[in-house]
A tleap script that builds the chain and sets N, CA, C and O, in Angstrom:
source leaprc.protein.ff14SB
mol = sequence {
  NMET GLU SER LYS ARG GLN LEU GLN VAL GLY
  GLU MET ILE LYS ARG ASN PHE SER TYR VAL
  LEU GLN SER HIE GLY SER PHE ILE TYR GLY
  GLN VAL LEU VAL SER VAL THR ASN VAL VAL
  MET SER PRO ASP MET ALA GLN CYS LYS ILE
  TYR LEU SER ILE TYR GLY THR GLU GLU LYS
  GLU GLU VAL LEU PHE HIE ILE ASN GLU HIE
  LEU PRO GLN LEU LYS ASN GLU LEU VAL HIE
  ARG ILE ARG LYS HIE VAL ARG ARG ILE PRO
  THR VAL ALA VAL TYR MET ASP GLU THR LEU
  ASP GLU MET TYR LYS VAL ASP GLU LEU PHE
  GLN ASN ILE LYS LYS ASP CSER
}
set mol.1.N position { 208.678 84.933 -97.722 }
set mol.1.CA position { 207.351 83.936 -97.652 }
set mol.1.C position { 207.911 82.730 -97.709 }
set mol.1.O position { 208.975 82.296 -98.150 }
set mol.2.N position { 206.853 82.213 -97.100 }
set mol.2.CA position { 207.423 80.310 -96.221 }
set mol.2.C position { 207.024 79.444 -97.173 }
set mol.2.O position { 206.049 79.557 -97.917 }
set mol.3.N position { 207.932 78.448 -97.114 }
set mol.3.CA position { 207.187 77.602 -98.051 }
set mol.3.C position { 206.384 76.804 -97.781 }
set mol.3.O position { 205.871 76.803 -96.662 }
set mol.4.N position { 206.019 75.821 -98.815 }
set mol.4.CA position { 205.033 74.633 -98.444 }
set mol.4.C position { 204.932 73.938 -97.970 }
set mol.4.O position { 203.822 73.472 -97.716 }
set mol.5.N position { 206.035 73.443 -97.561 }
set mol.5.CA position { 206.672 72.545 -96.420 }
set mol.5.C position { 206.621 73.323 -94.851 }
set mol.5.O position { 205.959 72.826 -93.941 }
set mol.6.N position { 207.113 74.121 -94.740 }
set mol.6.CA position { 206.877 75.659 -93.559 }
set mol.6.C position { 205.574 75.375 -93.374 }
set mol.6.O position { 205.283 74.849 -92.300 }
set mol.7.N position { 204.685 75.600 -94.182 }
set mol.7.CA position { 203.505 75.744 -93.930 }
set mol.7.C position { 202.405 74.315 -93.504 }
set mol.7.O position { 201.579 74.040 -92.634 }
set mol.8.N position { 202.910 73.781 -94.519 }
set mol.8.CA position { 202.205 72.427 -93.826 }
set mol.8.C position { 202.559 71.863 -92.089 }
set mol.8.O position { 201.737 71.380 -91.310 }
set mol.9.N position { 203.630 72.046 -91.909 }
set mol.9.CA position { 204.755 71.114 -90.669 }
set mol.9.C position { 204.173 72.702 -89.734 }
set mol.9.O position { 203.488 72.466 -88.738 }
set mol.10.N position { 204.410 74.011 -90.019 }
set mol.10.CA position { 203.504 74.769 -88.892 }
set mol.10.C position { 201.777 74.484 -88.696 }
set mol.10.O position { 201.275 74.502 -87.572 }
set mol.11.N position { 201.144 74.282 -89.661 }
set mol.11.CA position { 199.668 73.608 -89.365 }
set mol.11.C position { 199.932 72.262 -88.526 }
set mol.11.O position { 199.234 72.259 -87.512 }
set mol.12.N position { 200.607 71.303 -88.635 }
set mol.12.CA position { 200.953 70.223 -87.873 }
set mol.12.C position { 200.959 70.356 -86.473 }
set mol.12.O position { 200.397 69.721 -85.581 }
set mol.13.N position { 201.983 71.657 -86.480 }
set mol.13.CA position { 202.577 72.099 -85.041 }
set mol.13.C position { 201.052 72.682 -84.205 }
set mol.13.O position { 200.812 72.505 -83.010 }
set mol.14.N position { 200.274 73.305 -85.067 }
set mol.14.CA position { 199.116 74.571 -84.563 }
set mol.14.C position { 198.225 73.057 -84.413 }
set mol.14.O position { 198.302 72.588 -83.278 }
set mol.15.N position { 197.613 72.453 -85.143 }
set mol.15.CA position { 197.164 71.460 -84.172 }
set mol.15.C position { 196.662 70.818 -83.654 }
set mol.15.O position { 195.464 70.588 -83.492 }
set mol.16.N position { 198.458 70.009 -82.946 }
set mol.16.CA position { 198.801 69.406 -81.906 }
set mol.16.C position { 199.081 70.305 -80.683 }
set mol.16.O position { 198.826 69.917 -79.543 }
set mol.17.N position { 199.672 71.649 -80.978 }
set mol.17.CA position { 199.950 71.946 -79.602 }
set mol.17.C position { 198.517 72.778 -78.966 }
set mol.17.O position { 198.302 73.058 -77.787 }
set mol.18.N position { 197.745 73.025 -80.025 }
set mol.18.CA position { 196.534 73.506 -79.710 }
set mol.18.C position { 195.779 71.865 -78.463 }
set mol.18.O position { 195.113 71.853 -77.428 }
set mol.19.N position { 196.208 71.083 -79.093 }
set mol.19.CA position { 195.212 69.531 -78.465 }
set mol.19.C position { 196.084 69.563 -77.258 }
set mol.19.O position { 195.393 69.451 -76.245 }
set mol.20.N position { 197.304 69.671 -77.015 }
set mol.20.CA position { 198.097 69.973 -75.962 }
set mol.20.C position { 197.768 70.453 -74.638 }
set mol.20.O position { 197.591 70.190 -73.449 }
set mol.21.N position { 197.791 71.305 -75.549 }
set mol.21.CA position { 196.630 73.181 -74.186 }
set mol.21.C position { 195.593 72.615 -73.932 }
set mol.21.O position { 195.181 72.387 -72.794 }
set mol.22.N position { 195.094 72.346 -74.881 }
set mol.22.CA position { 193.568 71.939 -74.382 }
set mol.22.C position { 193.761 70.601 -73.557 }
set mol.22.O position { 193.488 70.775 -72.370 }
set mol.23.N position { 194.047 69.678 -73.779 }
set mol.23.CA position { 194.583 68.430 -72.817 }
set mol.23.C position { 195.067 68.668 -71.296 }
set mol.23.O position { 194.647 67.990 -70.359 }
set mol.24.N position { 196.048 69.767 -71.162 }
set mol.24.CA position { 197.034 69.959 -70.155 }
set mol.24.C position { 197.130 71.553 -69.633 }
set mol.24.O position { 197.689 71.965 -68.616 }
set mol.25.N position { 196.503 72.212 -70.519 }
set mol.25.CA position { 196.637 73.564 -69.731 }
set mol.25.C position { 196.091 74.121 -68.948 }
set mol.25.O position { 196.367 75.205 -68.433 }
set mol.26.N position { 195.008 73.242 -68.720 }
set mol.26.CA position { 194.172 73.720 -66.827 }
set mol.26.C position { 194.861 73.447 -65.895 }
set mol.26.O position { 194.756 74.087 -64.849 }
set mol.27.N position { 195.814 72.346 -66.042 }
set mol.27.CA position { 196.299 72.405 -64.625 }
set mol.27.C position { 197.657 73.078 -64.668 }
set mol.27.O position { 198.577 72.854 -63.880 }
set mol.28.N position { 197.671 73.891 -65.635 }
set mol.28.CA position { 198.821 75.051 -65.702 }
set mol.28.C position { 197.992 76.438 -65.645 }
set mol.28.O position { 198.720 77.368 -65.297 }
set mol.29.N position { 197.369 76.613 -65.764 }
set mol.29.CA position { 196.973 78.254 -66.198 }
set mol.29.C position { 195.441 78.385 -65.508 }
set mol.29.O position { 195.006 79.481 -65.153 }
set mol.30.N position { 194.766 77.284 -65.377 }
set mol.30.CA position { 193.211 77.725 -64.862 }
set mol.30.C position { 192.243 77.383 -66.038 }
set mol.30.O position { 192.306 76.517 -66.911 }
set mol.31.N position { 191.567 78.098 -65.835 }
set mol.31.CA position { 190.101 78.130 -66.692 }
set mol.31.C position { 189.861 79.272 -67.751 }
set mol.31.O position { 188.897 79.700 -68.387 }
set mol.32.N position { 191.286 79.575 -67.625 }
set mol.32.CA position { 191.361 80.770 -69.222 }
set mol.32.C position { 191.841 79.832 -70.418 }
set mol.32.O position { 192.627 78.918 -70.667 }
set mol.33.N position { 190.572 80.889 -71.177 }
set mol.33.CA position { 191.003 80.178 -72.546 }
set mol.33.C position { 191.885 80.579 -73.626 }
set mol.33.O position { 192.041 81.765 -73.915 }
set mol.34.N position { 192.371 79.786 -74.131 }
set mol.34.CA position { 194.069 80.014 -74.602 }
set mol.34.C position { 194.184 78.999 -76.185 }
set mol.34.O position { 194.165 77.772 -76.275 }
set mol.35.N position { 194.296 79.963 -77.222 }
set mol.35.CA position { 194.023 79.379 -78.568 }
set mol.35.C position { 195.071 79.628 -79.339 }
set mol.35.O position { 195.615 80.729 -79.424 }
set mol.36.N position { 195.420 78.556 -79.970 }
set mol.36.CA position { 196.884 79.298 -80.922 }
set mol.36.C position { 196.451 79.688 -82.213 }
set mol.36.O position { 195.893 78.967 -83.040 }
set mol.37.N position { 196.749 80.883 -82.323 }
set mol.37.CA position { 196.368 81.580 -83.680 }
set mol.37.C position { 197.205 81.574 -85.097 }
set mol.37.O position { 196.805 81.815 -86.236 }
set mol.38.N position { 198.433 81.234 -84.647 }
set mol.38.CA position { 199.506 81.115 -85.649 }
set mol.38.C position { 200.640 80.406 -85.488 }
set mol.38.O position { 201.029 80.580 -84.333 }
set mol.39.N position { 201.199 79.850 -85.953 }
set mol.39.CA position { 202.700 78.843 -86.019 }
set mol.39.C position { 203.817 79.296 -87.294 }
set mol.39.O position { 203.736 79.293 -88.522 }
set mol.40.N position { 204.624 79.586 -86.550 }
set mol.40.CA position { 205.856 80.253 -87.701 }
set mol.40.C position { 206.806 79.433 -88.184 }
set mol.40.O position { 207.324 79.112 -87.115 }
set mol.41.N position { 207.302 78.966 -88.852 }
set mol.41.CA position { 208.622 78.037 -89.050 }
set mol.41.C position { 209.445 78.708 -89.488 }
set mol.41.O position { 209.079 79.556 -90.301 }
set mol.42.N position { 211.142 78.603 -89.078 }
set mol.42.CA position { 211.697 79.240 -89.497 }
set mol.42.C position { 212.060 78.205 -91.034 }
set mol.42.O position { 211.681 77.038 -91.127 }
set mol.43.N position { 212.908 78.985 -92.209 }
set mol.43.CA position { 213.500 78.096 -93.043 }
set mol.43.C position { 214.144 76.867 -92.558 }
set mol.43.O position { 213.792 75.786 -93.028 }
set mol.44.N position { 214.823 76.921 -91.891 }
set mol.44.CA position { 215.941 75.373 -91.772 }
set mol.44.C position { 214.781 74.136 -90.447 }
set mol.44.O position { 215.121 73.051 -89.974 }
set mol.45.N position { 213.930 74.630 -90.308 }
set mol.45.CA position { 212.489 73.649 -89.808 }
set mol.45.C position { 212.698 73.977 -88.171 }
set mol.45.O position { 211.806 73.944 -87.323 }
set mol.46.N position { 214.245 74.334 -87.933 }
set mol.46.CA position { 214.654 74.495 -86.540 }
set mol.46.C position { 213.805 74.936 -85.664 }
set mol.46.O position { 213.252 74.185 -84.860 }
set mol.47.N position { 213.617 76.138 -85.717 }
set mol.47.CA position { 212.636 77.149 -84.594 }
set mol.47.C position { 211.324 77.014 -85.177 }
set mol.47.O position { 211.061 76.513 -86.271 }
set mol.48.N position { 210.533 77.507 -84.346 }
set mol.48.CA position { 208.709 77.633 -84.251 }
set mol.48.C position { 208.701 78.670 -83.970 }
set mol.48.O position { 209.824 79.056 -83.646 }
set mol.49.N position { 207.771 79.580 -83.901 }
set mol.49.CA position { 207.206 80.448 -82.886 }
set mol.49.C position { 205.990 80.193 -83.172 }
set mol.49.O position { 205.582 80.121 -84.332 }
set mol.50.N position { 204.941 79.949 -81.662 }
set mol.50.CA position { 203.950 79.794 -81.538 }
set mol.50.C position { 203.272 81.199 -80.965 }
set mol.50.O position { 203.786 81.792 -80.016 }
set mol.51.N position { 202.042 81.690 -81.643 }
set mol.51.CA position { 201.580 83.114 -81.031 }
set mol.51.C position { 200.182 82.342 -80.893 }
set mol.51.O position { 199.551 81.739 -81.761 }
set mol.52.N position { 199.752 82.637 -78.902 }
set mol.52.CA position { 198.807 82.539 -78.717 }
set mol.52.C position { 197.850 83.991 -78.207 }
set mol.52.O position { 198.254 85.108 -77.886 }
set mol.53.N position { 196.417 83.427 -78.293 }
set mol.53.CA position { 195.698 84.353 -78.033 }
set mol.53.C position { 194.817 83.791 -76.206 }
set mol.53.O position { 194.165 82.812 -75.842 }
set mol.54.N position { 195.252 84.915 -75.622 }
set mol.54.CA position { 194.487 83.916 -74.085 }
set mol.54.C position { 192.706 85.041 -73.886 }
set mol.54.O position { 192.470 86.079 -74.504 }
set mol.55.N position { 192.157 84.634 -73.279 }
set mol.55.CA position { 190.944 85.115 -72.952 }
set mol.55.C position { 190.223 84.877 -71.842 }
set mol.55.O position { 190.317 83.780 -71.291 }
set mol.56.N position { 189.486 85.758 -71.398 }
set mol.56.CA position { 188.936 85.494 -70.012 }
set mol.56.C position { 189.858 85.850 -68.409 }
set mol.56.O position { 189.565 85.522 -67.260 }
set mol.57.N position { 191.159 86.722 -68.993 }
set mol.57.CA position { 191.438 87.248 -67.759 }
set mol.57.C position { 192.416 88.575 -68.188 }
set mol.57.O position { 193.029 88.806 -69.230 }
set mol.58.N position { 192.289 89.327 -66.945 }
set mol.58.CA position { 193.216 89.932 -67.515 }
set mol.58.C position { 194.472 90.310 -67.573 }
set mol.58.O position { 195.034 91.307 -68.025 }
set mol.59.N position { 194.966 88.965 -66.824 }
set mol.59.CA position { 196.680 88.722 -66.548 }
set mol.59.C position { 196.830 87.951 -67.718 }
set mol.59.O position { 196.986 86.735 -67.831 }
set mol.60.N position { 196.775 88.632 -68.375 }
set mol.60.CA position { 197.485 87.927 -69.836 }
set mol.60.C position { 199.075 87.530 -69.495 }
set mol.60.O position { 199.536 86.413 -69.734 }
set mol.61.N position { 199.723 88.461 -68.988 }
set mol.61.CA position { 201.308 88.041 -68.626 }
set mol.61.C position { 201.771 86.836 -68.362 }
set mol.61.O position { 202.589 86.003 -68.751 }
set mol.62.N position { 200.374 87.177 -66.987 }
set mol.62.CA position { 200.784 86.212 -66.091 }
set mol.62.C position { 200.634 84.908 -66.778 }
set mol.62.O position { 201.668 84.272 -66.573 }
set mol.63.N position { 199.783 84.214 -67.521 }
set mol.63.CA position { 199.167 83.133 -68.182 }
set mol.63.C position { 200.130 82.657 -68.912 }
set mol.63.O position { 200.450 81.472 -69.010 }
set mol.64.N position { 200.798 83.937 -69.644 }
set mol.64.CA position { 202.168 83.569 -70.489 }
set mol.64.C position { 203.290 82.567 -70.092 }
set mol.64.O position { 203.799 81.591 -70.644 }
set mol.65.N position { 203.532 83.459 -68.445 }
set mol.65.CA position { 204.221 83.098 -67.961 }
set mol.65.C position { 204.635 81.570 -67.246 }
set mol.65.O position { 205.697 80.970 -67.081 }
set mol.66.N position { 203.096 81.274 -66.896 }
set mol.66.CA position { 202.895 79.924 -66.166 }
set mol.66.C position { 203.193 78.881 -67.762 }
set mol.66.O position { 203.425 77.674 -67.827 }
set mol.67.N position { 203.090 79.756 -68.738 }
set mol.67.CA position { 203.140 78.582 -70.138 }
set mol.67.C position { 204.506 78.405 -70.174 }
set mol.67.O position { 205.020 77.289 -70.256 }
set mol.68.N position { 205.237 79.621 -70.107 }
set mol.68.CA position { 206.330 79.501 -70.173 }
set mol.68.C position { 207.312 78.510 -69.453 }
set mol.68.O position { 208.201 77.898 -70.045 }
set mol.69.N position { 207.100 78.439 -68.358 }
set mol.69.CA position { 207.668 77.995 -67.083 }
set mol.69.C position { 207.024 76.284 -66.992 }
set mol.69.O position { 207.520 75.567 -66.124 }
set mol.70.N position { 206.170 75.823 -67.704 }
set mol.70.CA position { 205.833 74.873 -68.401 }
set mol.70.C position { 206.221 73.912 -68.886 }
set mol.70.O position { 206.336 72.711 -68.642 }
set mol.71.N position { 206.616 75.327 -70.394 }
set mol.71.CA position { 207.245 74.594 -72.080 }
set mol.71.C position { 207.575 73.160 -71.757 }
set mol.71.O position { 206.818 72.214 -71.972 }
set mol.72.N position { 209.050 73.070 -71.100 }
set mol.72.CA position { 209.440 71.756 -71.772 }
set mol.72.C position { 208.236 70.415 -71.759 }
set mol.72.O position { 208.117 69.395 -72.438 }
set mol.73.N position { 207.462 71.004 -70.637 }
set mol.73.CA position { 206.369 69.630 -70.138 }
set mol.73.C position { 205.383 69.833 -71.918 }
set mol.73.O position { 205.469 68.956 -72.779 }
set mol.74.N position { 204.697 70.884 -72.082 }
set mol.74.CA position { 204.152 70.945 -73.017 }
set mol.74.C position { 204.842 70.248 -74.707 }
set mol.74.O position { 204.180 69.645 -75.551 }
set mol.75.N position { 206.566 70.647 -74.782 }
set mol.75.CA position { 206.752 70.553 -75.777 }
set mol.75.C position { 207.148 69.233 -75.791 }
set mol.75.O position { 207.332 68.629 -76.848 }
set mol.76.N position { 207.346 68.560 -74.320 }
set mol.76.CA position { 207.773 66.822 -74.596 }
set mol.76.C position { 205.855 66.205 -74.627 }
set mol.76.O position { 205.539 65.037 -74.403 }
set mol.77.N position { 205.337 66.787 -74.796 }
set mol.77.CA position { 203.773 66.056 -75.270 }
set mol.77.C position { 203.374 66.353 -76.797 }
set mol.77.O position { 202.925 65.466 -77.522 }
set mol.78.N position { 203.578 67.690 -77.231 }
set mol.78.CA position { 203.982 68.022 -78.427 }
set mol.78.C position { 205.214 67.454 -79.249 }
set mol.78.O position { 205.092 67.395 -80.472 }
set mol.79.N position { 205.972 67.182 -78.866 }
set mol.79.CA position { 207.206 65.782 -79.499 }
set mol.79.C position { 206.471 64.260 -79.626 }
set mol.79.O position { 206.702 63.637 -80.663 }
set mol.80.N position { 205.809 63.795 -78.854 }
set mol.80.CA position { 204.989 62.358 -78.571 }
set mol.80.C position { 204.405 62.508 -79.792 }
set mol.80.O position { 204.793 61.706 -80.641 }
set mol.81.N position { 203.463 63.420 -80.177 }
set mol.81.CA position { 202.444 63.458 -81.144 }
set mol.81.C position { 202.871 63.798 -82.407 }
set mol.81.O position { 202.070 63.569 -83.313 }
set mol.82.N position { 204.186 64.406 -82.766 }
set mol.82.CA position { 204.669 64.592 -84.050 }
set mol.82.C position { 206.226 64.027 -84.719 }
set mol.82.O position { 206.770 64.246 -85.801 }
set mol.83.N position { 206.639 63.178 -83.479 }
set mol.83.CA position { 207.926 62.845 -84.183 }
set mol.83.C position { 208.137 62.266 -84.922 }
set mol.83.O position { 209.165 62.330 -85.596 }
set mol.84.N position { 206.645 60.984 -85.149 }
set mol.84.CA position { 206.647 60.298 -86.892 }
set mol.84.C position { 206.976 61.188 -88.499 }
set mol.84.O position { 207.672 60.914 -89.477 }
set mol.85.N position { 206.106 62.307 -88.150 }
set mol.85.CA position { 206.244 63.513 -89.320 }
set mol.85.C position { 207.016 64.509 -89.320 }
set mol.85.O position { 206.775 65.265 -90.261 }
set mol.86.N position { 208.084 64.929 -88.475 }
set mol.86.CA position { 209.190 65.629 -88.718 }
set mol.86.C position { 210.069 65.096 -88.498 }
set mol.86.O position { 210.087 64.319 -87.543 }
set mol.87.N position { 211.461 65.346 -89.508 }
set mol.87.CA position { 213.003 64.596 -88.920 }
set mol.87.C position { 213.468 65.370 -87.773 }
set mol.87.O position { 213.968 64.663 -86.898 }
set mol.88.N position { 213.447 66.583 -87.536 }
set mol.88.CA position { 214.252 67.415 -86.648 }
set mol.88.C position { 212.763 68.026 -86.088 }
set mol.88.O position { 211.839 68.478 -86.763 }
set mol.89.N position { 212.885 67.850 -84.340 }
set mol.89.CA position { 212.111 68.862 -83.547 }
set mol.89.C position { 212.963 69.575 -83.293 }
set mol.89.O position { 214.164 69.692 -83.049 }
set mol.90.N position { 211.390 70.378 -83.489 }
set mol.90.CA position { 212.032 72.752 -84.113 }
set mol.90.C position { 212.305 72.968 -82.086 }
set mol.90.O position { 211.714 72.183 -81.344 }
set mol.91.N position { 212.923 73.718 -81.678 }
set mol.91.CA position { 212.724 74.480 -80.580 }
set mol.91.C position { 211.276 75.697 -80.985 }
set mol.91.O position { 210.726 76.146 -81.990 }
set mol.92.N position { 211.183 75.792 -79.765 }
set mol.92.CA position { 209.355 76.127 -79.481 }
set mol.92.C position { 209.607 77.662 -78.808 }
set mol.92.O position { 210.252 77.893 -77.786 }
set mol.93.N position { 209.031 78.476 -79.525 }
set mol.93.CA position { 209.095 79.803 -78.582 }
set mol.93.C position { 207.609 79.976 -78.847 }
set mol.93.O position { 206.917 79.606 -79.795 }
set mol.94.N position { 207.283 80.727 -77.599 }
set mol.94.CA position { 205.609 81.389 -77.284 }
set mol.94.C position { 205.478 82.504 -77.029 }
set mol.94.O position { 206.179 83.001 -76.147 }
set mol.95.N position { 204.763 83.076 -77.553 }
set mol.95.CA position { 204.661 84.926 -78.029 }
set mol.95.C position { 203.247 84.876 -77.688 }
set mol.95.O position { 202.763 83.744 -77.713 }
set mol.96.N position { 202.299 86.042 -77.307 }
set mol.96.CA position { 201.267 86.317 -77.121 }
set mol.96.C position { 200.567 87.439 -78.286 }
set mol.96.O position { 200.915 88.615 -78.402 }
set mol.97.N position { 199.378 86.665 -79.191 }
set mol.97.CA position { 199.037 87.119 -79.860 }
set mol.97.C position { 198.016 88.127 -79.768 }
set mol.97.O position { 196.863 87.841 -79.449 }
set mol.98.N position { 198.434 89.425 -80.063 }
set mol.98.CA position { 197.604 91.085 -79.574 }
set mol.98.C position { 196.647 91.487 -80.701 }
set mol.98.O position { 196.212 92.638 -80.671 }
set mol.99.N position { 196.254 90.631 -81.736 }
set mol.99.CA position { 195.699 90.898 -83.209 }
set mol.99.C position { 193.888 91.150 -82.621 }
set mol.99.O position { 193.053 91.972 -82.998 }
set mol.100.N position { 193.817 90.222 -81.738 }
set mol.100.CA position { 192.233 90.436 -81.411 }
set mol.100.C position { 192.266 91.328 -80.393 }
set mol.100.O position { 191.517 92.248 -80.722 }
set mol.101.N position { 192.840 91.586 -79.105 }
set mol.101.CA position { 192.996 93.039 -78.626 }
set mol.101.C position { 192.909 93.880 -79.275 }
set mol.101.O position { 191.851 94.484 -79.102 }
set mol.102.N position { 193.774 94.433 -80.293 }
set mol.102.CA position { 193.770 95.437 -81.112 }
set mol.102.C position { 192.629 95.523 -81.985 }
set mol.102.O position { 192.334 96.690 -82.243 }
set mol.103.N position { 191.900 94.659 -82.517 }
set mol.103.CA position { 190.919 94.858 -83.041 }
set mol.103.C position { 189.129 95.170 -82.377 }
set mol.103.O position { 188.098 95.525 -82.948 }
set mol.104.N position { 189.470 94.804 -80.841 }
set mol.104.CA position { 188.371 95.120 -80.422 }
set mol.104.C position { 189.003 96.917 -79.786 }
set mol.104.O position { 188.329 97.947 -79.794 }
set mol.105.N position { 190.019 96.808 -79.447 }
set mol.105.CA position { 189.910 98.631 -79.269 }
set mol.105.C position { 189.689 99.481 -80.939 }
set mol.105.O position { 189.206 100.595 -80.732 }
set mol.106.N position { 189.875 99.274 -82.164 }
set mol.106.CA position { 189.545 99.964 -82.820 }
set mol.106.C position { 188.114 99.769 -82.906 }
set mol.106.O position { 187.494 100.820 -82.744 }
set mol.107.N position { 187.480 98.860 -83.090 }
set mol.107.CA position { 185.826 98.457 -83.042 }
set mol.107.C position { 185.529 99.384 -82.004 }
set mol.107.O position { 184.775 100.257 -82.434 }
set mol.108.N position { 185.854 99.552 -80.689 }
set mol.108.CA position { 185.222 100.329 -79.686 }
set mol.108.C position { 185.691 101.430 -80.381 }
set mol.108.O position { 184.713 102.172 -80.479 }
set mol.109.N position { 186.816 102.044 -81.017 }
set mol.109.CA position { 186.883 103.523 -81.013 }
set mol.109.C position { 185.702 103.868 -82.157 }
set mol.109.O position { 184.960 104.840 -82.020 }
set mol.110.N position { 185.632 103.112 -83.103 }
set mol.110.CA position { 184.346 103.510 -84.141 }
set mol.110.C position { 182.977 103.485 -83.541 }
set mol.110.O position { 182.149 104.328 -83.886 }
set mol.111.N position { 182.655 102.419 -82.524 }
set mol.111.CA position { 181.379 102.760 -81.880 }
set mol.111.C position { 181.679 104.102 -81.559 }
set mol.111.O position { 181.299 104.872 -82.441 }
set mol.112.N position { 182.284 104.699 -80.506 }
set mol.112.CA position { 182.533 106.528 -80.441 }
set mol.112.C position { 182.179 106.640 -80.943 }
set mol.112.O position { 180.949 106.591 -80.932 }
set mol.113.N position { 182.920 106.926 -81.977 }
set mol.113.CA position { 182.812 108.005 -83.157 }
set mol.113.C position { 181.407 107.955 -83.368 }
set mol.113.O position { 180.791 109.011 -83.222 }
set mol.114.N position { 180.615 106.645 -83.773 }
set mol.114.CA position { 179.230 106.744 -84.471 }
set mol.114.C position { 178.664 107.266 -83.238 }
set mol.114.O position { 177.993 108.265 -83.497 }
set mol.115.N position { 178.670 106.996 -82.047 }
set mol.115.CA position { 177.661 108.015 -80.720 }
set mol.115.C position { 178.094 109.507 -80.556 }
set mol.115.O position { 177.522 110.242 -79.751 }
set mol.116.N position { 179.173 109.949 -81.387 }
set mol.116.CA position { 179.264 111.394 -81.184 }
set mol.116.C position { 178.792 111.778 -82.070 }
set mol.116.O position { 178.192 112.764 -81.642 }
set mol.117.N position { 178.509 111.679 -83.618 }
set mol.117.CA position { 177.948 111.922 -84.629 }
set mol.117.C position { 176.830 111.777 -84.887 }
set mol.117.O position { 176.408 112.087 -86.001 }
savepdb mol mol.pdb
quit
């Protein structure tokens, strides 16, 4: 279970990285909608995992690849926004959150069951 400070820093990074993606993301991956769904901080606050949901394209892996290619620039923008609020700047890793995709698949299965019965 995460500590209160981990949750606070994670939420701050989530808000600020969302803003960074909103302002700089369209230059990296185009007109695809990317949102930050969760940020998980390590207990020592040295690392954070940022989970992203990607909408509007079938090539989600390609979008994630482009984000990872430009991660140093994105992290630099994030650092400018959070440097006065944290002692140590964490290393950032970006992952795809497939929770919504799984939810839509389950919903579709339930709709198919309704139609069959």
